[in-house]
PASEBA-1860 file (N, C-alpha, C; in nm, 3 decimals):
! residues 340
1> MVTSTDNQ> 7.339/7.925/16.791/7.355/7.780/16.782/7.434/7.746/16.656 ~ 7.533/7.661/16.669/7.617/7.620/16.556/7.601/7.471/16.536 ~ 7.584/7.430/16.409/7.568/7.288/16.380/7.702/7.217/16.394 ~ 7.696/7.083/16.403/7.818/7.003/16.410/7.862/6.956/16.273 ~ 7.784/6.987/16.169/7.818/6.945/16.034/7.944/7.018/15.988 ~ 8.040/6.944/15.929/8.165/7.009/15.891/8.147/7.094/15.766 ~ 8.242/7.183/15.748/8.235/7.285/15.643/8.220/7.225/15.504 ~ 8.301/7.127/15.471/8.296/7.070/15.337/8.167/6.993/15.312
9> SRKKGAIL> 8.114/6.930/15.415/7.988/6.859/15.400/7.874/6.955/15.374 ~ 7.877/7.071/15.437/7.774/7.172/15.412/7.781/7.222/15.268 ~ 7.903/7.247/15.219/7.918/7.292/15.081/7.870/7.186/14.983 ~ 7.912/7.066/15.007/7.871/6.955/14.920/7.721/6.937/14.925 ~ 7.663/6.950/15.045/7.518/6.936/15.060/7.441/7.043/14.985 ~ 7.493/7.166/14.986/7.424/7.274/14.915/7.419/7.247/14.765 ~ 7.531/7.201/14.709/7.534/7.176/14.565/7.449/7.054/14.530 ~ 7.465/6.946/14.603/7.382/6.828/14.577/7.235/6.861/14.592
17> GMYIGDAL> 7.200/6.940/14.692/7.061/6.973/14.716/6.996/7.045/14.601 ~ 7.071/7.134/14.535/7.018/7.202/14.417/6.973/7.101/14.312 ~ 7.061/7.008/14.281/7.034/6.912/14.175/6.923/6.815/14.214 ~ 6.923/6.773/14.337/6.822/6.677/14.383/6.684/6.742/14.385 ~ 6.674/6.864/14.441/6.545/6.932/14.448/6.485/6.957/14.311 ~ 6.569/6.993/14.215/6.524/7.016/14.079/6.482/6.885/14.011 ~ 6.561/6.781/14.026/6.532/6.654/13.959/6.406/6.589/14.013 ~ 6.383/6.599/14.143/6.260/6.544/14.201/6.137/6.612/14.142
25> AMPVHWYY> 6.144/6.743/14.127/6.028/6.821/14.083/6.010/6.818/13.931 ~ 6.114/6.789/13.856/6.111/6.802/13.711/5.987/6.741/13.645 ~ 5.948/6.616/13.675/5.833/6.559/13.603/5.701/6.626/13.635 ~ 5.689/6.685/13.753/5.563/6.749/13.793/5.578/6.900/13.802 ~ 5.677/6.953/13.730/5.702/7.097/13.729/5.584/7.169/13.666 ~ 5.542/7.276/13.733/5.434/7.361/13.686/5.300/7.288/13.674 ~ 5.278/7.190/13.760/5.143/7.138/13.782/5.079/7.230/13.886 ~ 4.978/7.303/13.847/4.905/7.387/13.944/4.782/7.316/13.999
33> DRQALARD> 4.736/7.216/13.929/4.624/7.134/13.973/4.682/7.015/14.050 ~ 4.676/7.021/14.182/4.738/6.915/14.262/4.666/6.782/14.250 ~ 4.537/6.786/14.223/4.464/6.661/14.198/4.515/6.595/14.071 ~ 4.542/6.675/13.969/4.597/6.620/13.844/4.737/6.564/13.867 ~ 4.817/6.632/13.949/4.951/6.583/13.981/4.942/6.445/14.046 ~ 4.854/6.433/14.146/4.839/6.305/14.215/4.784/6.198/14.123 ~ 4.692/6.236/14.034/4.634/6.139/13.940/4.739/6.087/13.843 ~ 4.825/6.176/13.794/4.922/6.138/13.692/5.046/6.070/13.749
41> YGRVTGYL> 5.085/6.102/13.873/5.212/6.052/13.926/5.202/5.988/14.064 ~ 5.086/5.998/14.130/5.080/5.957/14.269/5.156/6.057/14.355 ~ 5.193/6.015/14.476/5.276/6.102/14.560/5.422/6.080/14.520 ~ 5.486/6.183/14.473/5.622/6.171/14.422/5.720/6.168/14.539 ~ 5.796/6.060/14.548/5.897/6.045/14.653/6.034/6.010/14.597 ~ 6.044/6.002/14.467/6.172/5.970/14.402/6.170/6.021/14.260 ~ 6.275/5.991/14.187/6.287/6.043/14.051/6.193/5.968/13.957 ~ 6.126/6.043/13.872/6.034/5.989/13.774/6.058/6.058/13.640
49> APKDPHPD> 6.018/5.991/13.533/6.024/6.051/13.400/5.895/6.129/13.376 ~ 5.901/6.237/13.299/5.780/6.313/13.269/5.688/6.238/13.173 ~ 5.560/6.271/13.183/5.459/6.210/13.097/5.390/6.317/13.014 ~ 5.356/6.282/12.893/5.268/6.366/12.811/5.130/6.302/12.809 ~ 5.022/6.381/12.806/5.024/6.527/12.806/5.040/6.585/12.947 ~ 5.082/6.708/12.950/5.090/6.785/13.074/4.965/6.872/13.078 ~ 4.871/6.846/13.170/4.743/6.915/13.166/4.750/7.064/13.193 ~ 4.856/7.111/13.262/4.867/7.253/13.294/4.969/7.325/13.205
57> SILWRSAF> 5.019/7.259/13.102/5.119/7.320/13.017/5.063/7.443/12.945 ~ 5.143/7.549/12.940/5.102/7.669/12.866/5.188/7.688/12.742 ~ 5.260/7.584/12.700/5.338/7.597/12.579/5.251/7.625/12.456 ~ 5.123/7.590/12.467/5.033/7.616/12.355/5.015/7.765/12.329 ~ 5.038/7.847/12.433/5.027/7.991/12.412/5.160/8.063/12.433 ~ 5.268/7.986/12.432/5.401/8.044/12.442/5.461/8.056/12.303 ~ 5.535/8.162/12.282/5.595/8.184/12.151/5.728/8.255/12.167 ~ 5.816/8.230/12.072/5.943/8.301/12.066/5.980/8.320/11.920
65> TPVNAKAD> 5.997/8.445/11.881/6.038/8.477/11.746/6.177/8.538/11.751 ~ 6.281/8.462/11.717/6.416/8.518/11.717/6.427/8.633/11.617 ~ 6.500/8.736/11.655/6.515/8.850/11.563/6.597/8.811/11.441 ~ 6.682/8.712/11.456/6.758/8.657/11.344/6.815/8.523/11.388 ~ 6.890/8.459/11.301/6.941/8.325/11.330/7.033/8.323/11.451 ~ 7.098/8.435/11.481/7.189/8.442/11.595/7.115/8.426/11.727 ~ 6.985/8.452/11.726/6.904/8.442/11.848/6.830/8.310/11.859 ~ 6.854/8.217/11.767/6.782/8.089/11.771/6.838/8.002/11.882
73> ILHDQGRF> 6.765/7.994/11.993/6.807/7.910/12.105/6.710/7.795/12.129 ~ 6.603/7.787/12.051/6.510/7.675/12.064/6.553/7.556/11.979 ~ 6.619/7.583/11.869/6.669/7.478/11.780/6.556/7.382/11.743 ~ 6.581/7.252/11.757/6.478/7.155/11.716/6.362/7.145/11.814 ~ 6.371/7.211/11.929/6.260/7.210/12.025/6.151/7.311/11.987 ~ 6.183/7.404/11.899/6.088/7.508/11.863/5.958/7.454/11.805 ~ 5.963/7.338/11.741/5.842/7.285/11.678/5.737/7.242/11.779 ~ 5.775/7.229/11.905/5.678/7.187/12.006/5.605/7.305/12.070
81> WGRPGVHY> 5.657/7.424/12.049/5.593/7.542/12.105/5.465/7.572/12.028 ~ 5.364/7.616/12.102/5.235/7.644/12.040/5.143/7.524/12.034 ~ 5.187/7.410/12.088/5.105/7.290/12.089/5.046/7.266/12.228 ~ 4.924/7.217/12.237/4.864/7.189/12.369/4.921/7.062/12.431 ~ 4.929/7.061/12.564/4.962/6.941/12.639/5.107/6.900/12.639 ~ 5.195/6.977/12.577/5.335/6.938/12.569/5.403/6.960/12.704 ~ 5.469/6.856/12.753/5.542/6.869/12.879/5.666/6.955/12.858 ~ 5.689/7.045/12.952/5.803/7.137/12.942/5.937/7.064/12.933
89> HQFLKAGE> 5.944/6.947/12.995/6.070/6.872/13.002/6.053/6.733/12.942 ~ 5.979/6.723/12.834/5.931/6.595/12.781/6.040/6.494/12.746 ~ 6.160/6.539/12.712/6.264/6.446/12.669/6.364/6.411/12.780 ~ 6.342/6.465/12.900/6.432/6.434/13.009/6.394/6.300/13.073 ~ 6.492/6.237/13.133/6.472/6.106/13.195/6.470/6.120/13.347 ~ 6.422/6.017/13.413/6.417/6.018/13.559/6.556/6.049/13.616 ~ 6.562/6.145/13.708/6.689/6.184/13.767/6.767/6.286/13.687 ~ 6.707/6.336/13.580/6.775/6.437/13.498/6.730/6.576/13.542
97> NTLNLKLC> 6.811/6.675/13.510/6.785/6.812/13.553/6.738/6.901/13.441 ~ 6.668/7.007/13.480/6.619/7.107/13.387/6.734/7.196/13.339 ~ 6.703/7.280/13.241/6.803/7.369/13.184/6.869/7.457/13.290 ~ 6.793/7.502/13.390/6.853/7.587/13.493/6.972/7.520/13.560 ~ 6.961/7.392/13.588/7.070/7.320/13.654/7.178/7.280/13.556 ~ 7.143/7.262/13.427/7.246/7.238/13.327/7.339/7.360/13.321 ~ 7.280/7.478/13.338/7.362/7.600/13.339/7.445/7.611/13.467 ~ 7.396/7.554/13.576/7.478/7.548/13.697/7.599/7.457/13.675
105> TLLLNHLQ> 7.580/7.349/13.602/7.693/7.263/13.567/7.794/7.340/13.484 ~ 7.744/7.418/13.387/7.832/7.502/13.307/7.912/7.596/13.396 ~ 7.844/7.655/13.495/7.910/7.748/13.587/8.010/7.677/13.677 ~ 7.974/7.561/13.729/8.066/7.486/13.815/8.191/7.446/13.736 ~ 8.173/7.404/13.612/8.289/7.372/13.529/8.375/7.496/13.504 ~ 8.309/7.610/13.484/8.382/7.736/13.466/8.466/7.768/13.590 ~ 8.408/7.752/13.708/8.481/7.781/13.832/8.602/7.690/13.847 ~ 8.585/7.564/13.810/8.695/7.469/13.822/8.805/7.502/13.722
113> ENDGYDGD> 8.766/7.526/13.599/8.865/7.547/13.493/8.942/7.678/13.512 ~ 8.877/7.778/13.571/8.938/7.909/13.588/8.989/7.934/13.729 ~ 8.965/7.836/13.818/9.000/7.852/13.959/8.944/7.982/14.013 ~ 8.822/8.013/13.973/8.756/8.135/14.014/8.652/8.176/13.912 ~ 8.602/8.298/13.927/8.493/8.345/13.843/8.535/8.463/13.758 ~ 8.507/8.453/13.627/8.529/8.561/13.532/8.397/8.579/13.457 ~ 8.325/8.687/13.490/8.191/8.706/13.436/8.188/8.711/13.284 ~ 8.284/8.777/13.223/8.285/8.786/13.077/8.312/8.650/13.014
121> AYLADYIA> 8.401/8.574/13.072/8.430/8.440/13.020/8.309/8.349/13.037 ~ 8.240/8.363/13.152/8.120/8.281/13.169/8.015/8.316/13.065 ~ 7.995/8.444/13.037/7.897/8.484/12.937/7.931/8.423/12.801 ~ 8.057/8.416/12.767/8.096/8.352/12.641/8.059/8.204/12.643 ~ 8.080/8.138/12.757/8.041/7.997/12.771/7.890/7.982/12.757 ~ 7.817/8.070/12.822/7.670/8.067/12.819/7.618/8.085/12.677 ~ 7.671/8.181/12.606/7.627/8.205/12.469/7.657/8.084/12.381 ~ 7.775/8.028/12.395/7.811/7.911/12.315/7.719/7.793/12.347
129> FMTTPGSH> 7.690/7.773/12.475/7.604/7.662/12.516/7.464/7.677/12.458 ~ 7.405/7.793/12.474/7.267/7.813/12.434/7.249/7.815/12.282 ~ 7.351/7.851/12.208/7.338/7.859/12.063/7.388/7.734/11.991 ~ 7.430/7.635/12.068/7.476/7.509/12.008/7.364/7.406/12.011 ~ 7.313/7.363/11.896/7.208/7.261/11.895/7.253/7.134/11.967 ~ 7.163/7.077/12.046/7.193/6.953/12.115/7.268/6.968/12.245 ~ 7.297/7.091/12.289/7.369/7.108/12.415/7.286/7.065/12.535 ~ 7.153/7.065/12.518/7.062/7.015/12.621/6.937/6.965/12.549
137> RDTYVEEY> 6.852/6.894/12.624/6.733/6.835/12.561/6.604/6.889/12.623 ~ 6.612/7.003/12.688/6.494/7.061/12.752/6.410/7.135/12.648 ~ 6.279/7.116/12.654/6.191/7.184/12.559/6.166/7.328/12.600 ~ 6.149/7.353/12.729/6.117/7.489/12.773/6.243/7.569/12.797 ~ 6.247/7.688/12.741/6.356/7.783/12.760/6.294/7.909/12.818 ~ 6.335/7.945/12.939/6.266/8.051/13.011/6.277/8.187/12.941 ~ 6.187/8.274/12.982/6.170/8.403/12.918/6.298/8.486/12.917 ~ 6.374/8.480/13.026/6.492/8.565/13.033/6.594/8.528/12.927
145> HRHFFNHY> 6.605/8.399/12.892/6.695/8.358/12.784/6.651/8.420/12.652 ~ 6.521/8.418/12.628/6.469/8.468/12.502/6.495/8.618/12.487 ~ 6.475/8.693/12.594/6.506/8.836/12.590/6.656/8.858/12.570 ~ 6.737/8.784/12.646/6.882/8.801/12.638/6.930/8.782/12.495 ~ 6.886/8.673/12.431/6.942/8.642/12.300/6.884/8.729/12.188 ~ 6.765/8.779/12.204/6.719/8.878/12.106/6.798/9.007/12.118 ~ 6.831/9.047/12.241/6.915/9.165/12.259/7.055/9.141/12.203 ~ 7.110/9.024/12.233/7.245/8.991/12.187/7.250/8.986/12.034
153> ASGKPPRA> 7.149/8.924/11.973/7.147/8.913/11.827/7.122/9.047/11.759 ~ 7.068/9.142/11.836/7.045/9.276/11.782/7.168/9.365/11.792 ~ 7.275/9.313/11.851/7.400/9.386/11.855/7.442/9.439/11.990 ~ 7.363/9.415/12.094/7.402/9.461/12.226/7.518/9.376/12.279 ~ 7.611/9.437/12.355/7.716/9.357/12.417/7.656/9.265/12.524 ~ 7.719/9.150/12.549/7.660/9.053/12.641/7.621/9.109/12.777 ~ 7.699/9.201/12.830/7.668/9.255/12.964/7.552/9.354/12.962 ~ 7.499/9.382/12.845/7.386/9.475/12.835/7.259/9.405/12.787
161> CGVVEKHI> 7.256/9.274/12.797/7.143/9.197/12.741/7.042/9.153/12.846 ~ 7.067/9.174/12.972/6.973/9.134/13.076/6.849/9.221/13.078 ~ 6.745/9.172/13.143/6.618/9.245/13.153/6.569/9.244/13.298 ~ 6.479/9.335/13.330/6.416/9.335/13.462/6.337/9.206/13.476 ~ 6.361/9.133/13.585/6.305/8.999/13.600/6.236/8.984/13.736 ~ 6.171/8.866/13.754/6.091/8.844/13.875/6.080/8.697/13.915 ~ 6.155/8.608/13.851/6.137/8.465/13.874/6.244/8.407/13.967 ~ 6.204/8.311/14.050/6.296/8.251/14.147/6.410/8.178/14.077
169> SGIIGMIP> 6.388/8.134/13.955/6.494/8.064/13.882/6.619/8.149/13.867 ~ 6.604/8.282/13.871/6.718/8.370/13.852/6.823/8.358/13.960 ~ 6.784/8.326/14.082/6.882/8.322/14.192/6.949/8.186/14.204 ~ 6.903/8.086/14.129/6.964/7.953/14.137/7.111/7.960/14.099 ~ 7.143/8.038/13.996/7.281/8.049/13.951/7.373/8.119/14.050 ~ 7.317/8.184/14.152/7.400/8.247/14.253/7.458/8.143/14.351 ~ 7.391/8.029/14.361/7.427/7.932/14.465/7.567/7.875/14.445 ~ 7.606/7.829/14.324/7.743/7.778/14.310/7.850/7.880/14.348
177> LAVFFADD> 7.824/8.007/14.320/7.922/8.111/14.354/7.927/8.134/14.504 ~ 7.810/8.133/14.569/7.808/8.147/14.714/7.884/8.033/14.780 ~ 7.870/7.913/14.728/7.938/7.797/14.785/8.088/7.802/14.756 ~ 8.123/7.832/14.634/8.264/7.833/14.595/8.344/7.934/14.677 ~ 8.284/8.051/14.700/8.353/8.158/14.772/8.302/8.172/14.917 ~ 8.245/8.066/14.972/8.181/8.075/15.104/8.276/8.122/15.213 ~ 8.404/8.091/15.201/8.500/8.131/15.303/8.539/8.278/15.294 ~ 8.492/8.345/15.189/8.516/8.488/15.170/8.382/8.551/15.133
185> PEQARWAA> 8.295/8.577/15.233/8.159/8.623/15.203/8.152/8.748/15.116 ~ 8.246/8.838/15.130/8.245/8.959/15.047/8.265/8.923/14.900 ~ 8.360/8.834/14.873/8.382/8.789/14.736/8.262/8.710/14.686 ~ 8.204/8.630/14.772/8.086/8.551/14.734/7.973/8.643/14.690 ~ 7.949/8.748/14.765/7.841/8.841/14.730/7.871/8.914/14.599 ~ 7.996/8.958/14.583/8.030/9.028/14.459/8.007/8.938/14.337 ~ 8.061/8.816/14.343/8.051/8.726/14.229/7.905/8.687/14.202 ~ 7.830/8.658/14.309/7.692/8.615/14.292/7.606/8.724/14.230
193> FDHLGHTH> 7.626/8.849/14.274/7.546/8.958/14.217/7.593/8.996/14.077 ~ 7.722/8.983/14.051/7.770/9.004/13.915/7.703/8.904/13.821 ~ 7.696/8.780/13.864/7.634/8.675/13.784/7.485/8.701/13.765 ~ 7.415/8.737/13.871/7.273/8.767/13.861/7.248/8.879/13.761 ~ 7.335/8.978/13.760/7.317/9.095/13.676/7.332/9.069/13.528 ~ 7.385/8.953/13.491/7.393/8.920/13.348/7.254/8.906/13.286 ~ 7.161/8.855/13.362/7.031/8.817/13.305/6.911/8.871/13.382 ~ 6.924/8.894/13.513/6.809/8.926/13.598/6.832/9.059/13.668
201> LGARMQAA> 6.769/9.163/13.615/6.785/9.296/13.670/6.661/9.337/13.750 ~ 6.673/9.445/13.826/6.558/9.502/13.894/6.560/9.482/14.045 ~ 6.476/9.562/14.113/6.474/9.564/14.259/6.428/9.432/14.318 ~ 6.331/9.368/14.253/6.282/9.241/14.309/6.391/9.134/14.309 ~ 6.468/9.127/14.200/6.574/9.027/14.195/6.688/9.063/14.290 ~ 6.713/9.192/14.308/6.814/9.233/14.405/6.774/9.189/14.546 ~ 6.648/9.211/14.582/6.599/9.170/14.714/6.605/9.018/14.728 ~ 6.570/8.947/14.622/6.572/8.800/14.627/6.715/8.750/14.645
209> GELLLDVL> 6.809/8.808/14.572/6.948/8.768/14.586/7.003/8.798/14.724 ~ 6.966/8.914/14.779/7.012/8.949/14.914/6.958/8.852/15.017 ~ 6.830/8.816/15.002/6.771/8.722/15.098/6.839/8.585/15.089 ~ 6.861/8.538/14.968/6.929/8.409/14.952/7.065/8.410/15.020 ~ 7.146/8.510/14.992/7.281/8.513/15.047/7.280/8.540/15.198 ~ 7.185/8.619/15.245/7.176/8.646/15.389/7.142/8.522/15.470 ~ 7.083/8.424/15.404/7.054/8.296/15.471/7.161/8.193/15.439 ~ 7.192/8.176/15.312/7.282/8.067/15.272/7.423/8.084/15.327
217> LPVLAGED> 7.481/8.202/15.320/7.620/8.219/15.363/7.638/8.191/15.513 ~ 7.552/8.244/15.602/7.568/8.207/15.743/7.547/8.058/15.770 ~ 7.455/7.997/15.699/7.431/7.854/15.720/7.552/7.773/15.672 ~ 7.610/7.811/15.560/7.733/7.746/15.515/7.845/7.762/15.617 ~ 7.842/7.873/15.691/7.945/7.897/15.794/7.916/7.823/15.924 ~ 7.801/7.756/15.932/7.771/7.675/16.050/7.660/7.726/16.138 ~ 7.598/7.839/16.104/7.487/7.888/16.186/7.361/7.805/16.160 ~ 7.274/7.802/16.258/7.151/7.724/16.250/7.051/7.792/16.156
225> IVDVIAEK> 6.995/7.717/16.063/6.909/7.777/15.962/6.781/7.837/16.022 ~ 6.728/7.775/16.124/6.608/7.829/16.188/6.639/7.963/16.253 ~ 6.750/7.970/16.323/6.789/8.096/16.386/6.809/8.206/16.281 ~ 6.873/8.171/16.171/6.903/8.271/16.068/6.775/8.325/16.006 ~ 6.685/8.236/15.965/6.561/8.281/15.901/6.472/8.353/16.001 ~ 6.462/8.301/16.122/6.378/8.365/16.223/6.426/8.507/16.252 ~ 6.557/8.528/16.254/6.610/8.662/16.276/6.577/8.754/16.158 ~ 6.582/8.700/16.037/6.545/8.780/15.920/6.398/8.821/15.928
233> VRRQDNPL> 6.313/8.729/15.968/6.171/8.760/15.983/6.152/8.866/16.091 ~ 6.222/8.850/16.203/6.208/8.945/16.314/6.252/9.085/16.273 ~ 6.362/9.093/16.201/6.418/9.224/16.166/6.340/9.294/16.055 ~ 6.272/9.218/15.973/6.194/9.277/15.863/6.279/9.373/15.778 ~ 6.398/9.325/15.741/6.487/9.410/15.663/6.493/9.369/15.516 ~ 6.403/9.279/15.477/6.394/9.241/15.336/6.247/9.239/15.297 ~ 6.208/9.307/15.188/6.066/9.317/15.153/6.001/9.184/15.118 ~ 6.081/9.080/15.094/6.023/8.950/15.059/5.987/8.865/15.181
241> LGHPLMRW> 6.020/8.914/15.300/5.989/8.836/15.420/5.888/8.906/15.510 ~ 5.793/8.975/15.449/5.690/9.042/15.528/5.574/8.951/15.561 ~ 5.603/8.831/15.606/5.500/8.731/15.637/5.529/8.669/15.773 ~ 5.426/8.632/15.847/5.447/8.569/15.979/5.480/8.420/15.966 ~ 5.593/8.391/15.905/5.627/8.253/15.874/5.629/8.164/15.998 ~ 5.678/8.216/16.109/5.689/8.134/16.230/5.552/8.090/16.279 ~ 5.451/8.175/16.261/5.316/8.141/16.305/5.248/8.042/16.211 ~ 5.300/8.027/16.093/5.238/7.938/15.995/5.288/7.794/16.004
249> LDDSDEIV> 5.387/7.768/16.088/5.453/7.638/16.085/5.362/7.523/16.129 ~ 5.258/7.552/16.203/5.165/7.446/16.244/5.054/7.423/16.142 ~ 5.048/7.503/16.038/4.945/7.488/15.935/4.990/7.391/15.828 ~ 4.897/7.345/15.747/4.932/7.252/15.641/5.006/7.326/15.530 ~ 5.096/7.254/15.464/5.172/7.313/15.355/5.080/7.360/15.243 ~ 4.972/7.285/15.219/4.881/7.318/15.110/4.809/7.452/15.133 ~ 4.790/7.487/15.259/4.729/7.617/15.290/4.831/7.729/15.272 ~ 4.951/7.706/15.325/5.053/7.811/15.320/5.097/7.836/15.176
257> VGRRLSSA> 5.130/7.726/15.104/5.177/7.739/14.965/5.060/7.702/14.874 ~ 4.992/7.803/14.829/4.875/7.780/14.744/4.763/7.877/14.776 ~ 4.746/7.906/14.907/4.645/8.003/14.949/4.709/8.133/14.999 ~ 4.794/8.120/15.101/4.858/8.240/15.154/4.969/8.291/15.063 ~ 5.041/8.198/15.007/5.147/8.230/14.912/5.120/8.153/14.784 ~ 5.132/8.218/14.672/5.113/8.149/14.545/5.222/8.044/14.526 ~ 5.187/7.936/14.456/5.288/7.835/14.422/5.360/7.869/14.293 ~ 5.334/7.988/14.238/5.394/8.029/14.111/5.540/8.068/14.130
265> CYVEDALP> 5.601/8.113/14.021/5.746/8.132/14.014/5.793/8.270/14.055 ~ 5.704/8.363/14.084/5.744/8.501/14.113/5.806/8.510/14.252 ~ 5.916/8.584/14.263/5.996/8.581/14.387/5.918/8.627/14.509 ~ 5.822/8.719/14.492/5.752/8.769/14.609/5.670/8.662/14.680 ~ 5.639/8.552/14.612/5.571/8.438/14.675/5.662/8.316/14.684 ~ 5.738/8.290/14.578/5.817/8.167/14.573/5.928/8.165/14.677 ~ 5.992/8.280/14.702/6.102/8.280/14.799/6.052/8.273/14.943 ~ 5.947/8.348/14.981/5.890/8.325/15.115/5.840/8.181/15.134
273> ATAYLALK> 5.782/8.122/15.028/5.737/7.983/15.038/5.855/7.890/15.063 ~ 5.967/7.918/14.997/6.087/7.837/15.018/6.141/7.854/15.159 ~ 6.139/7.977/15.209/6.184/8.001/15.347/6.095/7.929/15.447 ~ 5.964/7.931/15.422/5.870/7.858/15.509/5.903/7.709/15.511 ~ 5.925/7.650/15.394/5.957/7.507/15.389/6.091/7.477/15.454 ~ 6.186/7.568/15.439/6.317/7.548/15.504/6.304/7.550/15.656 ~ 6.217/7.638/15.708/6.193/7.641/15.852/6.125/7.513/15.900 ~ 6.022/7.472/15.828/5.940/7.360/15.873/6.017/7.228/15.866
281> YHDDVAQG> 6.100/7.213/15.763/6.170/7.086/15.742/6.320/7.103/15.760 ~ 6.359/7.190/15.852/6.499/7.226/15.869/6.588/7.108/15.899 ~ 6.533/7.004/15.964/6.616/6.889/16.001/6.572/6.761/15.932 ~ 6.490/6.772/15.827/6.445/6.654/15.753/6.445/6.686/15.604 ~ 6.562/6.670/15.545/6.583/6.707/15.405/6.488/6.632/15.313 ~ 6.476/6.502/15.332/6.395/6.421/15.241/6.248/6.462/15.248 ~ 6.196/6.475/15.368/6.055/6.512/15.382/6.029/6.651/15.324 ~ 6.123/6.742/15.343/6.105/6.878/15.292/6.102/6.882/15.140
289> LVANTNLG> 6.191/6.809/15.075/6.194/6.812/14.929/6.077/6.736/14.869 ~ 6.032/6.631/14.935/5.912/6.561/14.889/5.790/6.651/14.902 ~ 5.779/6.720/15.016/5.667/6.813/15.035/5.666/6.920/14.927 ~ 5.780/6.980/14.902/5.789/7.083/14.799/5.748/7.031/14.663 ~ 5.795/6.913/14.627/5.764/6.856/14.496/5.615/6.840/14.477 ~ 5.547/6.789/14.578/5.405/6.758/14.564/5.315/6.880/14.580 ~ 5.375/6.995/14.614/5.297/7.118/14.617/5.278/7.177/14.477 ~ 5.352/7.129/14.379/5.336/7.173/14.242/5.378/7.317/14.221
297> GDNAGRGA> 5.324/7.379/14.117/5.366/7.513/14.079/5.511/7.511/14.034 ~ 5.585/7.616/14.065/5.727/7.617/14.029/5.807/7.543/14.135 ~ 5.775/7.416/14.150/5.844/7.334/14.250/5.989/7.307/14.213 ~ 6.024/7.316/14.085/6.163/7.297/14.046/6.247/7.417/14.087 ~ 6.197/7.538/14.066/6.268/7.657/14.111/6.282/7.661/14.261 ~ 6.168/7.640/14.331/6.175/7.635/14.478/6.264/7.521/14.523 ~ 6.253/7.406/14.456/6.326/7.287/14.498/6.477/7.303/14.492 ~ 6.526/7.371/14.388/6.669/7.393/14.378/6.719/7.480/14.493
305> VLGALLGA> 6.645/7.587/14.524/6.686/7.676/14.633/6.669/7.607/14.768 ~ 6.555/7.540/14.787/6.530/7.469/14.913/6.633/7.359/14.934 ~ 6.664/7.285/14.829/6.764/7.179/14.841/6.899/7.232/14.883 ~ 6.936/7.348/14.828/7.064/7.409/14.866/7.063/7.451/15.013 ~ 6.953/7.511/15.058/6.946/7.557/15.197/6.947/7.439/15.294 ~ 6.867/7.337/15.265/6.861/7.221/15.354/6.991/7.141/15.349 ~ 7.051/7.134/15.230/7.180/7.065/15.219/7.289/7.136/15.295 ~ 7.288/7.270/15.290/7.387/7.347/15.366/7.365/7.331/15.516
313> ANGHGAFP> 7.240/7.320/15.558/7.208/7.309/15.700/7.241/7.173/15.757 ~ 7.228/7.069/15.675/7.239/6.932/15.727/7.356/6.851/15.672 ~ 7.424/6.902/15.571/7.535/6.829/15.512/7.490/6.727/15.410 ~ 7.584/6.683/15.328/7.548/6.595/15.217/7.499/6.458/15.263 ~ 7.536/6.417/15.384/7.493/6.286/15.433/7.345/6.278/15.467 ~ 7.275/6.393/15.465/7.133/6.391/15.499/7.044/6.348/15.383 ~ 7.100/6.342/15.262/7.020/6.302/15.147/7.017/6.150/15.134 ~ 6.901/6.094/15.100/6.897/5.949/15.075/6.999/5.909/14.968
321> ETWIEGLR> 7.068/5.800/14.992/7.171/5.757/14.897/7.112/5.728/14.760 ~ 6.987/5.682/14.757/6.925/5.653/14.626/6.907/5.781/14.545 ~ 6.884/5.893/14.613/6.871/6.020/14.541/7.006/6.065/14.486 ~ 7.111/6.048/14.564/7.243/6.089/14.517/7.285/6.003/14.398 ~ 7.268/5.873/14.412/7.309/5.781/14.305/7.219/5.791/14.183 ~ 7.097/5.835/14.202/7.001/5.840/14.093/7.011/5.963/14.006 ~ 7.093/6.062/14.044/7.110/6.179/13.959/7.175/6.135/13.828 ~ 7.108/6.163/13.718/7.160/6.117/13.589/7.288/6.191/13.551
329> HPPPELYG> 7.296/6.319/13.586/7.416/6.398/13.558/7.451/6.474/13.686 ~ 7.520/6.409/13.779/7.551/6.475/13.907/7.642/6.594/13.887 ~ 7.648/6.684/13.986/7.732/6.803/13.973/7.878/6.764/13.958 ~ 7.952/6.843/13.881/8.095/6.814/13.863/8.172/6.833/13.991 ~ 8.285/6.767/13.999/8.369/6.778/14.117/8.459/6.900/14.104 ~ 8.465/6.976/14.211/8.551/7.093/14.214/8.664/7.068/14.313 ~ 8.780/7.114/14.277/8.896/7.101/14.365/8.931/7.235/14.425 ~ 9.007/7.234/14.528/9.048/7.359/14.592/8.944/7.405/14.690
337> NMPV> 8.873/7.512/14.657/8.780/7.574/14.751/8.670/7.481/14.795 ~ 8.622/7.396/14.704/8.502/7.321/14.734/8.506/7.181/14.672 ~ 8.567/7.086/14.739/8.563/6.949/14.685/8.425/6.891/14.700 ~ 8.365/6.850/14.591/8.231/6.790/14.593/8.243/6.644/14.559
END
């Protein structure tokens, strides 16, 4: 089955979906207590600003000690680490994106300026961005950044600073490359995995990246997302899809994501949970992203990936106009391969 959505609309939808899914989830990111989420925000159906305190925040037990000044990537946000109740994204505004998506903007600008992808040049951009005070206003900086910059500050070359990883956030940066090179799947895979390898190493991340591209690239080409995911489940050729997702579609989301699959950020649960939501809400982008947001946990990581998949499946016109207009920093426009 092939959708009627045109090629450029699918590409635009995938990029918009990343930003929308992340921005919707941002204020309730990493709420594991769903009753607390509902108490603090109600049912989230649009962009909201974060509130302090965050009852599930673990910044009170998070720490980062740079090996030297070259590794200082927390800047003025470092003073909030080690404190209870601090919201991970406390200074962001409604419709704003987390650091993961700010880095996607950096990557999209890189693709536009270079008319393609140069991994070494991107790494230079990444290092400059992360070491420049005020480049973003996010309080939380994920673990992989901290490892990368301690390695970099210790003298390792940029391409040798990645670590074995396990979080769904790692594959978000593959999406702009998959979209930009969608008409050349071989090039898309090479660039996406080269990018992943800068920061996220190991078998789990390799499997996660393969699953993402095995679904996203065919959907960008016009294949039906349900058919694509169902075939992946049937073939059992990826270790992250060893679940009877098709049989779970009649169950409540709260049972599937929370009991059968953890709502946490680890790819072995987060990516199957995202695939489940993509199957269930394959033709209703808004309902799917709202459902994901209110499930809590790493809803921002899942939301970025889910938004890209649903946007690719349905085109950019499937998103509510208020969500598109409400993005505080929408994705940059790219010319040539992918006009957004």
